[in-house]
N, CA, C and O atoms as CSV, one atom per row, in Angstrom:
chain,resi,resn,atom,element,x,y,z
A,1,UNK,N,N,16.415,-14.552,-2.539
A,1,UNK,CA,C,15.693,-15.443,-2.727
A,1,UNK,C,C,14.538,-16.119,-2.112
A,1,UNK,O,O,14.386,-16.230,-0.896
A,2,UNK,N,N,13.313,-16.798,-3.480
A,2,UNK,CA,C,12.306,-17.122,-2.851
A,2,UNK,C,C,11.881,-18.235,-2.401
A,2,UNK,O,O,12.305,-19.247,-2.959
A,3,UNK,N,N,11.015,-18.367,-1.376
A,3,UNK,CA,C,10.568,-19.073,-0.617
A,3,UNK,C,C,9.848,-20.530,-1.379
A,3,UNK,O,O,8.765,-20.244,-1.888
A,4,UNK,N,N,10.176,-21.777,-1.524
A,4,UNK,CA,C,9.774,-22.775,-2.538
A,4,UNK,C,C,9.081,-23.845,-1.436
A,4,UNK,O,O,9.623,-24.583,-0.614
A,5,UNK,N,N,7.804,-23.650,-1.724
A,5,UNK,CA,C,7.335,-25.086,-0.490
A,5,UNK,C,C,7.466,-26.205,-1.286
A,5,UNK,O,O,7.037,-26.112,-2.436
A,6,UNK,N,N,8.020,-27.359,-0.888
A,6,UNK,CA,C,7.643,-28.663,-1.314
A,6,UNK,C,C,6.845,-29.458,-1.080
A,6,UNK,O,O,6.424,-29.905,-0.014
A,7,UNK,N,N,6.458,-29.794,-2.769
A,7,UNK,CA,C,5.249,-30.691,-2.424
A,7,UNK,C,C,5.606,-31.820,-3.306
A,7,UNK,O,O,5.709,-31.529,-4.498
A,8,UNK,N,N,5.853,-33.263,-2.908
A,8,UNK,CA,C,5.985,-34.812,-3.425
A,8,UNK,C,C,4.950,-35.580,-3.283
A,8,UNK,O,O,3.906,-35.437,-2.647
A,9,UNK,N,N,5.554,-36.830,-4.277
A,9,UNK,CA,C,3.874,-38.090,-4.156
A,9,UNK,C,C,4.559,-38.980,-4.275
A,9,UNK,O,O,5.667,-39.311,-4.697
A,10,UNK,N,N,3.233,-39.526,-3.573
A,10,UNK,CA,C,3.938,-41.367,-3.771
A,10,UNK,C,C,2.974,-41.767,-4.987
A,10,UNK,O,O,1.843,-41.281,-4.998
A,11,UNK,N,N,3.308,-42.488,-5.838
A,11,UNK,CA,C,2.732,-43.109,-6.933
A,11,UNK,C,C,2.532,-44.267,-7.362
A,11,UNK,O,O,2.731,-44.522,-8.550
A,12,UNK,N,N,2.062,-45.281,-6.414
A,12,UNK,CA,C,2.441,-46.439,-6.356
A,12,UNK,C,C,1.299,-47.378,-7.543
A,12,UNK,O,O,0.088,-47.177,-7.630
A,13,UNK,N,N,2.002,-48.272,-8.254
A,13,UNK,CA,C,0.774,-48.754,-9.077
A,13,UNK,C,C,-0.157,-50.225,-8.108
A,13,UNK,O,O,0.361,-51.305,-7.825
A,14,UNK,N,N,-1.426,-49.842,-7.821
A,14,UNK,CA,C,-2.123,-50.839,-7.722
A,14,UNK,C,C,-2.316,-51.917,-8.294
A,14,UNK,O,O,-3.468,-52.192,-8.629
A,15,UNK,N,N,-1.087,-52.959,-8.606
A,15,UNK,CA,C,-1.281,-54.295,-9.883
A,15,UNK,C,C,-0.546,-55.481,-8.755
A,15,UNK,O,O,-0.135,-56.572,-9.150
A,16,UNK,N,N,-0.478,-55.037,-7.330
A,16,UNK,CA,C,0.403,-56.148,-6.930
A,16,UNK,C,C,0.707,-55.598,-5.233
A,16,UNK,O,O,0.349,-54.547,-4.702
A,17,UNK,N,N,1.394,-56.596,-4.736
A,17,UNK,CA,C,1.785,-55.874,-3.263
A,17,UNK,C,C,3.070,-55.452,-3.694
A,17,UNK,O,O,3.812,-55.879,-4.579
A,18,UNK,N,N,3.185,-54.429,-2.797
A,18,UNK,CA,C,4.213,-53.194,-2.610
A,18,UNK,C,C,5.898,-54.249,-2.158
A,18,UNK,O,O,5.873,-55.083,-1.253
A,19,UNK,N,N,6.892,-54.026,-2.796
A,19,UNK,CA,C,7.936,-54.472,-2.321
A,19,UNK,C,C,8.636,-53.272,-1.766
A,19,UNK,O,O,8.381,-52.069,-1.833
A,20,UNK,N,N,10.079,-54.302,-0.911
A,20,UNK,CA,C,10.867,-53.768,-0.213
A,20,UNK,C,C,11.382,-52.678,-1.264
A,20,UNK,O,O,11.395,-51.610,-0.652
A,21,UNK,N,N,11.813,-52.481,-2.587
A,21,UNK,CA,C,11.912,-50.882,-3.240
A,21,UNK,C,C,11.203,-49.825,-2.927
A,21,UNK,O,O,11.641,-48.707,-2.655
A,22,UNK,N,N,9.676,-50.307,-2.978
A,22,UNK,CA,C,8.939,-49.042,-3.191
A,22,UNK,C,C,8.997,-48.651,-1.249
A,22,UNK,O,O,9.212,-47.471,-0.972
A,23,UNK,N,N,8.848,-49.430,-0.322
A,23,UNK,CA,C,9.050,-49.199,0.948
A,23,UNK,C,C,9.958,-48.206,1.257
A,23,UNK,O,O,9.690,-47.297,2.043
A,24,UNK,N,N,11.200,-48.342,0.589
A,24,UNK,CA,C,12.450,-47.813,0.468
A,24,UNK,C,C,12.639,-46.196,-0.078
A,24,UNK,O,O,13.356,-45.332,0.424
A,25,UNK,N,N,11.812,-46.094,-1.194
A,25,UNK,CA,C,11.411,-45.303,-2.339
A,25,UNK,C,C,10.842,-44.325,-1.174
A,25,UNK,O,O,11.396,-43.313,-0.744
A,26,UNK,N,N,9.750,-44.811,-0.819
A,26,UNK,CA,C,8.436,-44.217,-0.039
A,26,UNK,C,C,8.612,-43.402,1.093
A,26,UNK,O,O,8.130,-42.337,1.479
A,27,UNK,N,N,9.501,-44.263,1.544
A,27,UNK,CA,C,10.277,-43.762,3.293
A,27,UNK,C,C,10.895,-42.673,2.836
A,27,UNK,O,O,10.353,-41.634,3.213
A,28,UNK,N,N,11.913,-42.521,2.102
A,28,UNK,CA,C,12.955,-41.315,1.609
A,28,UNK,C,C,11.890,-39.705,1.104
A,28,UNK,O,O,11.995,-38.557,1.535
A,29,UNK,N,N,11.060,-40.199,0.201
A,29,UNK,CA,C,10.615,-39.443,0.260
A,29,UNK,C,C,9.247,-39.080,0.933
A,29,UNK,O,O,8.764,-38.162,0.269
A,30,UNK,N,N,8.532,-39.371,1.832
A,30,UNK,CA,C,8.720,-39.222,3.423
A,30,UNK,C,C,8.917,-38.320,3.895
A,30,UNK,O,O,8.310,-37.258,4.031
A,31,UNK,N,N,10.431,-38.956,4.386
A,31,UNK,CA,C,11.177,-37.313,5.384
A,31,UNK,C,C,11.787,-36.647,4.761
A,31,UNK,O,O,12.323,-35.710,5.353
A,32,UNK,N,N,11.991,-36.766,3.453
A,32,UNK,CA,C,12.645,-35.206,2.548
A,32,UNK,C,C,11.516,-34.262,3.032
A,32,UNK,O,O,11.661,-33.426,3.923
A,33,UNK,N,N,9.842,-34.601,2.017
A,33,UNK,CA,C,9.217,-33.669,2.651
A,33,UNK,C,C,8.559,-33.430,3.525
A,33,UNK,O,O,7.757,-32.497,3.466
A,34,UNK,N,N,8.651,-33.947,4.254
A,34,UNK,CA,C,8.284,-33.824,5.727
A,34,UNK,C,C,9.065,-33.236,6.415
A,34,UNK,O,O,8.488,-32.591,7.291
A,35,UNK,N,N,10.281,-33.142,6.433
A,35,UNK,CA,C,11.670,-32.249,6.891
A,35,UNK,C,C,11.518,-30.754,6.680
A,35,UNK,O,O,11.758,-29.844,7.473
A,36,UNK,N,N,10.971,-30.692,5.172
A,36,UNK,CA,C,10.974,-29.345,4.571
A,36,UNK,C,C,10.046,-28.746,4.688
A,36,UNK,O,O,9.828,-27.726,4.035
A,37,UNK,N,N,8.819,-29.500,6.043
A,37,UNK,CA,C,7.552,-28.916,5.995
A,37,UNK,C,C,6.815,-28.557,4.440
A,37,UNK,O,O,6.455,-27.445,4.056
A,38,UNK,N,N,6.707,-30.027,3.600
A,38,UNK,CA,C,6.231,-29.991,2.514
A,38,UNK,C,C,4.804,-30.887,2.845
A,38,UNK,O,O,4.312,-31.462,3.815
A,39,UNK,N,N,4.465,-30.636,1.423
A,39,UNK,CA,C,2.773,-31.645,1.334
A,39,UNK,C,C,3.172,-32.622,0.695
A,39,UNK,O,O,4.114,-32.443,-0.078
A,40,UNK,N,N,2.643,-33.807,0.808
A,40,UNK,CA,C,3.142,-35.161,0.674
A,40,UNK,C,C,1.484,-35.803,-0.218
A,40,UNK,O,O,0.519,-36.220,0.421
A,41,UNK,N,N,1.528,-35.738,-1.467
A,41,UNK,CA,C,0.030,-36.461,-2.108
A,41,UNK,C,C,0.365,-37.846,-2.514
A,41,UNK,O,O,1.444,-38.162,-3.016
A,42,UNK,N,N,-0.534,-38.588,-2.292
A,42,UNK,CA,C,-0.810,-39.752,-2.626
A,42,UNK,C,C,-1.714,-39.904,-3.828
A,42,UNK,O,O,-2.926,-39.693,-3.861
A,43,UNK,N,N,-0.795,-40.371,-4.970
A,43,UNK,CA,C,-1.913,-40.446,-6.230
A,43,UNK,C,C,-1.203,-42.096,-6.944
A,43,UNK,O,O,-0.106,-42.431,-7.390
A,44,UNK,N,N,-2.560,-42.797,-6.725
A,44,UNK,CA,C,-2.242,-44.388,-7.233
A,44,UNK,C,C,-2.525,-44.527,-8.785
A,44,UNK,O,O,-3.600,-44.110,-9.216
A,45,UNK,N,N,-1.653,-45.063,-9.587
A,45,UNK,CA,C,-1.125,-44.908,-10.700
A,45,UNK,C,C,-2.022,-46.216,-11.164
A,45,UNK,O,O,-1.519,-47.320,-11.376
A,46,UNK,N,N,-3.379,-45.928,-11.283
A,46,UNK,CA,C,-4.346,-47.191,-11.748
A,46,UNK,C,C,-4.383,-47.119,-13.057
A,46,UNK,O,O,-5.491,-47.556,-13.367
A,47,UNK,N,N,-3.623,-46.721,-14.310
A,47,UNK,CA,C,-4.074,-46.816,-15.402
A,47,UNK,C,C,-4.064,-48.144,-15.855
A,47,UNK,O,O,-4.493,-48.332,-16.993
A,48,UNK,N,N,-3.548,-49.387,-15.012
A,48,UNK,CA,C,-2.993,-50.049,-16.315
A,48,UNK,C,C,-4.215,-51.161,-15.718
A,48,UNK,O,O,-4.186,-52.014,-14.831
A,49,UNK,N,N,-5.333,-50.674,-16.718
A,49,UNK,CA,C,-6.755,-51.680,-16.628
A,49,UNK,C,C,-6.753,-53.478,-16.629
A,49,UNK,O,O,-7.686,-54.239,-16.372
A,50,UNK,N,N,-5.460,-53.758,-16.987
A,50,UNK,CA,C,-6.016,-55.292,-16.855
A,50,UNK,C,C,-5.113,-55.858,-15.548
A,50,UNK,O,O,-5.074,-57.065,-15.312
A,51,UNK,N,N,-4.684,-55.273,-15.057
A,51,UNK,CA,C,-3.909,-55.171,-13.521
A,51,UNK,C,C,-3.913,-55.036,-12.464
A,51,UNK,O,O,-3.496,-55.740,-11.545
A,52,UNK,N,N,-4.517,-53.857,-12.505
A,52,UNK,CA,C,-4.966,-52.812,-11.369
A,52,UNK,C,C,-6.542,-53.063,-11.015
A,52,UNK,O,O,-7.541,-53.154,-11.728
A,53,UNK,N,N,-6.295,-53.147,-9.366
A,53,UNK,CA,C,-7.487,-53.843,-8.809
A,53,UNK,C,C,-7.661,-53.152,-7.240
A,53,UNK,O,O,-6.874,-53.090,-6.295
A,54,UNK,N,N,-9.114,-52.648,-7.428
A,54,UNK,CA,C,-9.300,-52.297,-5.828
A,54,UNK,C,C,-8.558,-52.576,-4.848
A,54,UNK,O,O,-7.985,-51.686,-4.220
A,55,UNK,N,N,-8.399,-54.313,-4.443
A,55,UNK,CA,C,-8.017,-54.269,-3.437
A,55,UNK,C,C,-6.673,-54.215,-3.180
A,55,UNK,O,O,-6.149,-54.696,-2.175
A,56,UNK,N,N,-6.034,-53.572,-4.169
A,56,UNK,CA,C,-4.206,-53.768,-4.389
A,56,UNK,C,C,-4.105,-52.068,-3.602
A,56,UNK,O,O,-3.346,-51.598,-2.754
A,57,UNK,N,N,-5.072,-51.602,-4.242
A,57,UNK,CA,C,-5.350,-50.098,-3.412
A,57,UNK,C,C,-5.699,-49.622,-2.147
A,57,UNK,O,O,-5.583,-48.505,-1.642
A,58,UNK,N,N,-6.187,-50.765,-1.694
A,58,UNK,CA,C,-6.711,-50.803,-0.282
A,58,UNK,C,C,-5.564,-51.219,0.573
A,58,UNK,O,O,-5.181,-50.767,1.652
A,59,UNK,N,N,-5.110,-52.185,-0.164
A,59,UNK,CA,C,-3.265,-53.005,0.508
A,59,UNK,C,C,-2.397,-51.836,0.618
A,59,UNK,O,O,-2.029,-51.267,1.646
A,60,UNK,N,N,-2.068,-51.506,-0.860
A,60,UNK,CA,C,-1.395,-50.049,-0.871
A,60,UNK,C,C,-1.347,-48.770,0.129
A,60,UNK,O,O,-0.285,-48.181,0.335
A,61,UNK,N,N,-2.516,-48.397,0.710
A,61,UNK,CA,C,-2.767,-47.333,1.335
A,61,UNK,C,C,-2.158,-48.069,2.781
A,61,UNK,O,O,-1.349,-47.547,3.547
A,62,UNK,N,N,-2.859,-49.588,2.940
A,62,UNK,CA,C,-2.774,-50.205,4.647
A,62,UNK,C,C,-1.436,-50.675,4.727
A,62,UNK,O,O,-1.157,-50.974,5.888
A,63,UNK,N,N,-0.111,-50.926,3.586
A,63,UNK,CA,C,1.163,-50.780,4.055
A,63,UNK,C,C,1.719,-49.432,4.266
A,63,UNK,O,O,2.415,-49.108,5.228
A,64,UNK,N,N,1.422,-48.812,3.468
A,64,UNK,CA,C,1.833,-47.029,3.950
A,64,UNK,C,C,1.439,-46.693,4.884
A,64,UNK,O,O,1.934,-45.701,5.420
A,65,UNK,N,N,0.520,-47.291,5.389
A,65,UNK,CA,C,0.369,-46.908,6.867
A,65,UNK,C,C,0.818,-47.375,7.955
A,65,UNK,O,O,0.894,-46.964,9.113
A,66,UNK,N,N,1.203,-48.614,7.222
A,66,UNK,CA,C,1.944,-49.320,8.475
A,66,UNK,C,C,3.316,-48.874,8.500
A,66,UNK,O,O,3.935,-48.879,9.565
A,67,UNK,N,N,3.969,-48.399,7.173
A,67,UNK,CA,C,5.247,-47.854,7.469
A,67,UNK,C,C,5.736,-46.836,8.152
A,67,UNK,O,O,6.889,-46.434,7.994
A,68,UNK,N,N,4.552,-46.115,9.314
A,68,UNK,CA,C,4.347,-44.897,9.307
A,68,UNK,C,C,4.154,-43.767,8.288
A,68,UNK,O,O,4.413,-42.640,8.710
A,69,UNK,N,N,3.720,-43.888,6.948
A,69,UNK,CA,C,3.682,-43.276,6.336
A,69,UNK,C,C,2.134,-41.982,6.244
A,69,UNK,O,O,1.020,-42.505,6.225
A,70,UNK,N,N,2.179,-41.053,6.216
A,70,UNK,CA,C,0.468,-40.499,5.892
A,70,UNK,C,C,0.737,-39.339,4.833
A,70,UNK,O,O,1.827,-39.073,4.327
A,71,UNK,N,N,-0.107,-38.899,4.672
A,71,UNK,CA,C,-0.094,-37.993,3.208
A,71,UNK,C,C,-1.339,-36.816,3.220
A,71,UNK,O,O,-2.383,-37.102,3.807
A,72,UNK,N,N,-1.230,-35.788,2.706
A,72,UNK,CA,C,-2.043,-34.911,2.687
A,72,UNK,C,C,-3.617,-34.676,1.819
A,72,UNK,O,O,-3.678,-34.599,0.591
A,73,UNK,N,N,-4.446,-34.613,2.450
A,73,UNK,CA,C,-5.592,-34.785,1.251
A,73,UNK,C,C,-5.769,-36.259,1.104
A,73,UNK,O,O,-4.994,-37.095,1.568
A,74,UNK,N,N,-6.763,-36.490,0.478
A,74,UNK,CA,C,-7.098,-37.480,-0.015
A,74,UNK,C,C,-6.769,-38.046,-1.110
A,74,UNK,O,O,-6.765,-37.330,-2.111
A,75,UNK,N,N,-6.346,-39.695,-1.268
A,75,UNK,CA,C,-5.597,-40.246,-1.868
A,75,UNK,C,C,-6.785,-39.800,-3.453
A,75,UNK,O,O,-8.000,-39.657,-3.594
A,76,UNK,N,N,-5.264,-39.699,-4.606
A,76,UNK,CA,C,-5.879,-39.740,-5.772
A,76,UNK,C,C,-5.779,-41.043,-6.775
A,76,UNK,O,O,-4.747,-41.710,-6.837
A,77,UNK,N,N,-7.053,-41.364,-7.618
A,77,UNK,CA,C,-6.895,-42.237,-8.738
A,77,UNK,C,C,-6.233,-41.688,-9.869
A,77,UNK,O,O,-6.556,-40.505,-9.975
A,78,UNK,N,N,-5.761,-41.902,-10.400
A,78,UNK,CA,C,-4.722,-41.234,-11.706
A,78,UNK,C,C,-5.955,-41.537,-12.841
A,78,UNK,O,O,-6.236,-40.719,-13.717
A,79,UNK,N,N,-6.527,-42.622,-12.711
A,79,UNK,CA,C,-7.689,-42.788,-13.388
A,79,UNK,C,C,-8.995,-41.786,-13.639
A,79,UNK,O,O,-9.859,-41.725,-14.514
A,80,UNK,N,N,-8.736,-41.115,-12.565
A,80,UNK,CA,C,-10.416,-40.015,-12.118
A,80,UNK,C,C,-9.498,-38.663,-12.765
A,80,UNK,O,O,-9.916,-37.515,-12.614
A,81,UNK,N,N,-8.228,-38.953,-13.485
A,81,UNK,CA,C,-7.764,-37.394,-14.287
A,81,UNK,C,C,-7.464,-37.750,-15.578
A,81,UNK,O,O,-6.661,-37.158,-16.298
A,82,UNK,N,N,-8.165,-38.800,-15.896
A,82,UNK,CA,C,-7.953,-38.765,-17.214
A,82,UNK,C,C,-8.513,-37.674,-18.466
A,82,UNK,O,O,-8.074,-37.197,-19.511
A,83,UNK,N,N,-9.541,-37.627,-17.790
A,83,UNK,CA,C,-9.926,-36.533,-18.743
A,83,UNK,C,C,-9.686,-35.116,-18.986
A,83,UNK,O,O,-9.907,-34.388,-19.954
A,84,UNK,N,N,-9.038,-34.880,-17.543
A,84,UNK,CA,C,-8.005,-33.425,-17.456
A,84,UNK,C,C,-6.853,-34.080,-18.241
A,84,UNK,O,O,-6.738,-33.453,-19.294
A,85,UNK,N,N,-6.047,-34.973,-18.179
A,85,UNK,CA,C,-5.095,-35.012,-18.632
A,85,UNK,C,C,-4.900,-34.903,-20.440
A,85,UNK,O,O,-3.964,-34.385,-21.050
A,86,UNK,N,N,-6.374,-35.720,-21.112
A,86,UNK,CA,C,-6.586,-35.596,-22.142
A,86,UNK,C,C,-6.750,-34.389,-23.399
A,86,UNK,O,O,-6.410,-34.218,-24.570
A,87,UNK,N,N,-7.708,-33.508,-22.019
A,87,UNK,CA,C,-7.705,-31.638,-22.379
A,87,UNK,C,C,-6.150,-31.351,-22.319
A,87,UNK,O,O,-5.738,-31.074,-23.446
A,88,UNK,N,N,-5.245,-31.332,-21.439
A,88,UNK,CA,C,-4.250,-30.903,-21.443
A,88,UNK,C,C,-3.508,-31.213,-22.639
A,88,UNK,O,O,-3.045,-30.288,-23.307
A,89,UNK,N,N,-3.316,-32.627,-23.043
A,89,UNK,CA,C,-2.944,-33.235,-24.382
A,89,UNK,C,C,-3.049,-32.475,-25.577
A,89,UNK,O,O,-2.146,-32.145,-26.346
A,90,UNK,N,N,-4.593,-32.178,-25.651
A,90,UNK,CA,C,-4.782,-31.660,-27.074
A,90,UNK,C,C,-4.822,-30.420,-26.887
A,90,UNK,O,O,-5.245,-29.852,-27.893
A,91,UNK,N,N,-4.445,-29.368,-25.617
A,91,UNK,CA,C,-4.594,-28.289,-26.145
A,91,UNK,C,C,-2.945,-27.780,-26.436
A,91,UNK,O,O,-2.509,-26.913,-27.194
A,92,UNK,N,N,-2.195,-28.787,-25.417
A,92,UNK,CA,C,-0.093,-29.223,-25.968
A,92,UNK,C,C,-0.399,-28.818,-27.440
A,92,UNK,O,O,-0.044,-27.763,-27.966
A,93,UNK,N,N,-1.251,-30.015,-28.137
A,93,UNK,CA,C,-1.354,-30.258,-29.145
A,93,UNK,C,C,-1.850,-28.998,-30.720
A,93,UNK,O,O,-1.308,-28.642,-31.766
A,94,UNK,N,N,-3.105,-28.738,-30.026
A,94,UNK,CA,C,-3.583,-27.724,-30.578
A,94,UNK,C,C,-2.334,-26.594,-30.994
A,94,UNK,O,O,-1.840,-26.415,-32.107
A,95,UNK,N,N,-2.014,-25.916,-29.719
A,95,UNK,CA,C,-0.892,-25.016,-29.748
A,95,UNK,C,C,0.498,-25.254,-30.261
A,95,UNK,O,O,1.277,-24.311,-30.123
A,96,UNK,N,N,0.874,-26.170,-30.735
A,96,UNK,CA,C,2.025,-26.684,-31.651
A,96,UNK,C,C,3.004,-27.102,-30.762
A,96,UNK,O,O,4.195,-27.230,-31.046
A,97,UNK,N,N,2.423,-27.341,-29.536
A,97,UNK,CA,C,3.695,-27.223,-28.003
A,97,UNK,C,C,3.755,-29.012,-28.389
A,97,UNK,O,O,4.892,-29.485,-28.409
A,98,UNK,N,N,2.941,-29.681,-28.594
A,98,UNK,CA,C,3.004,-31.428,-28.584
A,98,UNK,C,C,2.746,-31.904,-30.517
A,98,UNK,O,O,2.263,-31.191,-31.396
A,99,UNK,N,N,3.189,-33.084,-30.609
A,99,UNK,CA,C,2.241,-33.944,-31.538
A,99,UNK,C,C,2.109,-34.732,-31.601
A,99,UNK,O,O,2.993,-35.260,-30.927
A,100,UNK,N,N,1.270,-35.744,-32.176
A,100,UNK,CA,C,0.841,-37.052,-31.906
A,100,UNK,C,C,2.067,-37.729,-32.625
A,100,UNK,O,O,2.428,-37.389,-33.752
A,101,UNK,N,N,2.800,-38.914,-31.736
A,101,UNK,CA,C,3.621,-40.131,-32.130
A,101,UNK,C,C,2.730,-41.160,-32.968
A,101,UNK,O,O,1.949,-41.941,-32.427
A,102,UNK,N,N,2.982,-41.053,-34.686
A,102,UNK,CA,C,2.674,-42.114,-35.210
A,102,UNK,C,C,3.456,-43.352,-35.634
A,102,UNK,O,O,3.219,-43.963,-36.676
A,103,UNK,N,N,4.613,-43.756,-34.563
A,103,UNK,CA,C,5.169,-44.506,-34.712
A,103,UNK,C,C,4.810,-45.610,-33.957
A,103,UNK,O,O,4.155,-45.427,-32.931
A,104,UNK,N,N,5.181,-46.894,-34.349
A,104,UNK,CA,C,4.945,-48.339,-34.020
A,104,UNK,C,C,5.460,-48.179,-32.606
A,104,UNK,O,O,5.818,-47.114,-32.102
A,105,UNK,N,N,5.450,-49.964,-31.743
A,105,UNK,CA,C,6.466,-50.002,-31.145
A,105,UNK,C,C,7.596,-50.774,-31.575
A,105,UNK,O,O,8.524,-51.028,-30.807
A,106,UNK,N,N,7.559,-51.180,-32.837
A,106,UNK,CA,C,8.608,-51.512,-33.289
A,106,UNK,C,C,9.458,-50.553,-34.364
A,106,UNK,O,O,10.512,-50.651,-34.992
A,107,UNK,N,N,8.649,-49.812,-34.248
A,107,UNK,CA,C,9.557,-48.401,-34.915
A,107,UNK,C,C,10.444,-47.967,-33.808
A,107,UNK,O,O,11.665,-47.969,-33.962
A,108,UNK,N,N,9.837,-47.560,-32.600
A,108,UNK,CA,C,10.758,-46.996,-31.691
A,108,UNK,C,C,11.965,-48.090,-31.008
A,108,UNK,O,O,13.051,-47.748,-30.541
A,109,UNK,N,N,11.400,-49.531,-31.110
A,109,UNK,CA,C,12.484,-50.543,-30.686
A,109,UNK,C,C,14.234,-50.106,-31.632
A,109,UNK,O,O,15.376,-49.798,-31.290
A,110,UNK,N,N,13.329,-50.380,-33.180
A,110,UNK,CA,C,14.458,-50.558,-33.931
A,110,UNK,C,C,15.026,-48.999,-33.756
A,110,UNK,O,O,15.841,-48.913,-34.674
A,111,UNK,N,N,15.015,-47.539,-32.949
A,111,UNK,CA,C,15.304,-46.368,-33.277
A,111,UNK,C,C,16.610,-47.002,-31.944
A,111,UNK,O,O,17.523,-46.263,-31.574
């Protein structure tokens, strides 16, 4: 049997205050990961440029710490990874493993 190490992530969107549902899911993820000796990554989903704000990033970290949740390594902002993600998407498209969708939102709703 292969020894599989657990890597989990917390991914709050810093668009407002965390709520009880966040707390529950984050505590469950934290407990699951730590029980198994795994690594826990904090990746803040700040790509909603209209609503994400630096003060919400700080508040999310404070709230997690208040809950007793710690994470491994420095928190990462998803927006910092956009060039890396764009390159991966381009590579997938170029190699025929993905394609650009030209559907409008209306097209998708109609499906």
